[in-house]
C-alpha positions in Angstrom: -16.1 -35.9 9.7 -19.4 -34.6 8.4 -19.4 -33.7 4.7 -23.1 -33.2 4.0 -24.2 -30.5 6.4 -27.1 -28.5 4.9 -26.3 -24.9 4.2 -29.5 -23.8 6.1 -28.1 -25.4 9.3 -24.5 -24.2 9.1 -25.1 -20.9 10.9 -27.0 -22.7 13.8 -24.1 -25.2 14.1 -21.6 -22.4 14.2 -23.5 -20.5 16.8 -23.8 -23.5 19.1 -20.0 -24.1 18.8 -19.3 -20.5 19.8 -18.7 -19.3 16.3 -17.7 -16.0 14.8 -21.1 -14.5 13.9 -22.0 -11.3 12.1 -21.3 -8.8 14.9 -17.8 -10.3 15.5 -17.2 -10.3 11.8 -17.8 -6.5 11.7 -15.6 -6.1 14.8 -12.6 -8.0 13.5 -12.7 -6.7 9.9 -13.4 -3.2 11.2 -10.4 -3.4 13.5 -8.3 -4.7 10.6 -9.3 -1.6 8.6 -8.3 0.6 11.5 -5.0 -1.0 12.1 -4.1 -1.2 8.4 -5.2 2.4 7.8 -3.1 3.6 10.7 0.0 1.9 9.5 -0.6 2.9 5.9 -1.1 6.6 7.0 2.2 6.5 8.8 4.0 5.0 5.8 2.3 7.4 3.4 3.5 10.4 5.4 7.0 9.2 4.7 6.3 8.7 1.0 6.9 4.9 0.9 5.5 3.0 -2.0 3.1 1.0 0.1 0.7 3.6 1.5 -2.7 4.1 3.0 -5.0 1.9 0.9 -2.3 -0.8 0.3 -1.8 -1.5 4.0 -5.6 -1.5 4.6 -6.2 -4.1 1.9 -3.3 -6.4 3.1 -4.5 -6.2 6.7 -8.1 -6.7 5.8 -7.4 -9.7 3.5 -5.1 -11.5 6.0 -7.7 -11.1 8.7 -10.4 -12.6 6.5 -8.1 -15.5 5.7 -7.7 -16.3 9.4 -11.4 -16.0 10.1 -12.2 -18.3 7.2 -9.7 -20.9 8.5 -11.3 -20.6 12.0 -14.7 -21.1 10.4 -13.5 -24.4 8.8 -12.1 -25.7 12.0 -15.2 -24.9 14.0 -17.6 -26.5 11.5 -15.7 -29.7 10.8 -13.6 -29.8 14.0 -10.4 -30.6 12.0 -7.5 -28.9 10.2 -4.7 -26.6 11.1 -5.9 -23.1 12.1 -2.7 -21.5 10.6 -2.4 -23.5 7.4 -4.3 -21.1 5.1 -2.4 -18.1 6.5 0.9 -19.8 5.7 -0.1 -20.4 2.1 -1.2 -16.8 1.6 2.0 -15.5 3.0 4.1 -17.7 0.7 1.9 -17.0 -2.3 1.5 -13.2 -2.2 5.0 -12.5 -3.4 4.4 -14.4 -6.7 1.1 -12.6 -7.3 2.3 -9.1 -6.3 5.5 -9.2 -8.3 3.6 -9.6 -11.5 1.7 -6.3 -11.1 4.4 -4.1 -9.5 6.7 -2.2 -11.8 9.4 0.4 -11.4 9.6 3.1 -14.1 12.8 4.6 -15.5 12.5 7.4 -12.9 12.1 5.0 -10.0 8.4 5.5 -9.7 6.8 2.4 -8.2 3.4 1.5 -9.7 1.0 -1.4 -9.1 1.1 -1.9 -5.3 -2.6 -1.2 -4.7 -3.4 -3.4 -7.6 -1.3 -6.3 -6.2 -3.0 -5.8 -2.8 -6.4 -5.7 -4.3 -5.9 -9.0 -6.3 -4.6 -10.7 -3.2 -7.5 -9.5 -1.1 -10.0 -10.6 -3.8 -8.5 -14.1 -3.5 -9.3 -14.0 0.2 -12.9 -13.2 -0.6 -12.9 -16.2 -2.9 -11.7 -18.5 -0.1 -14.4 -17.2 2.2 -17.2 -17.7 -0.4 -15.8 -21.2 -1.3 -16.2 -22.4 2.3 -19.6 -20.8 2.8 -18.5 -18.0 5.1 -20.9 -15.6 3.4 -20.9 -13.0 6.2 -17.2 -12.5 6.0 -17.1 -12.4 2.2 -19.9 -9.8 1.9 -18.6 -7.6 4.7 -15.0 -7.9 3.5 -16.0 -7.2 -0.1 -17.9 -4.1 0.9 -15.0 -2.8 3.0 -12.5 -3.5 0.2 -14.6 -1.7 -2.3 -14.8 1.3 0.0 -11.0 1.4 0.3 -10.4 1.1 -3.4 -13.2 3.4 -4.7 -13.9 6.0 -2.0 -10.6 6.5 -0.2 -8.5 7.2 -3.2 -8.6 11.0 -2.5 -7.5 10.4 1.1 -4.4 8.6 -0.1 -3.6 11.5 -2.5 -4.2 14.2 0.1 -1.9 12.5 2.6 0.9 12.2 0.0 0.4 15.8 -1.2 1.4 17.4 2.1 3.9 15.0 3.6 7.2 16.5 4.8 9.2 13.9 3.0 9.5 14.3 -0.8 11.2 12.2 -3.4 12.1 14.1 -6.6 13.7 13.5 -10.0 15.7 16.4 -11.4 17.4 17.0 -14.7 20.2 19.6 -14.9 21.8 21.5 -17.7 25.3 20.6 -16.5 27.0 18.8 -13.5 27.9 22.1 -11.8 24.2 22.9 -11.4 23.8 20.0 -9.0 25.9 21.4 -6.2 24.3 24.8 -6.6 20.8 23.3 -6.4 21.6 21.4 -3.2 23.1 24.5 -1.7 19.8 26.3 -2.5 17.8 23.6 -0.8 19.8 23.8 2.3 19.4 27.6 2.4 15.7 26.9 2.5 16.1 24.5 5.4 15.5 21.4 3.4 17.6 18.3 4.2 18.8 16.3 1.3 19.3 12.5 1.7 19.7 9.5 -0.6 21.2 11.6 -3.4 21.9 9.6 -6.6 23.4 11.4 -9.6 23.3 9.9 -13.1 25.8 11.1 -15.7 25.7 10.4 -19.4 27.6 7.4 -20.7 29.8 9.7 -22.8 31.1 11.4 -19.6 29.9 14.9 -20.7 28.6 17.4 -18.2 25.4 18.0 -20.1 22.2 16.1 -19.4 22.9 15.2 -15.8 20.0 13.8 -13.7 19.6 13.2 -10.0 17.2 11.4 -7.6 17.0 12.7 -4.1 14.9 12.6 -1.0 14.0 16.0 0.6 12.9 16.5 4.2 10.9 19.7 4.4 11.0 22.0 7.5 7.2 22.0 7.5 4.2 20.6 5.8 3.4 22.4 2.5 1.7 21.7 -0.8 4.0 19.8 -3.1 2.6 21.4 -6.3 3.8 24.9 -5.3 7.2 23.6 -4.2 7.7 21.8 -7.6 7.0 25.1 -9.4 9.6 26.9 -7.2 12.2 24.2 -7.9 11.5 24.2 -11.6 12.3 27.9 -11.7 15.8 27.4 -10.2 18.6 28.3 -12.6 20.1 25.2 -14.3 17.1 23.0 -13.8 15.7 21.5 -17.0 13.0 19.2 -15.5 11.8 18.3 -12.0 9.2 15.8 -11.0 7.9 14.2 -7.8 8.3 10.4 -7.8 
């Protein structure tokens, strides 16, 4: 097994072996962006924690890992083509869990950060093996996702027909009246969770619920309408 291949001759060797090459690098990573973005857009419309940019980063990073492993096998003609992918799959849970938090109102934060850290590790693998084309192209695309597409993620979530809200009521009896009002406006309520004070009193009741709206509409205006409902002390989208 050769171990002292000059860097200047690596691209020539890879080309002769039917290697990946720069055009194929753009094709594969571009397709990963497209597929990840499509999945992320669909999940973002349903207000799931992992949305547009998160899916794009995960798909892009995993593609880069497989391409890097293929690069290794083509140059040195040895190794398991799926070994690196298996290690990434088993290790992503430990890395992501350290940056993902759930707030007191069930707001999930840190998913994009976790995906970005994992994808950055994939760039490091590519650079470490000398696969500079994949590392540079992948880094540029990841930067585009994280820096330039943030507004796209927000716009998708701002008009989705599925809405998760946290509501605080003055008393328990206001909950049923609030739900009846939502149904009158053709909003479907699901996954209702009501939290009552430990003292058992009716005051200070809170609820988490998922609303399915009859049509797409700006969430900001809807929040103002819900806040004006009698008996509502506080309402927030989560």
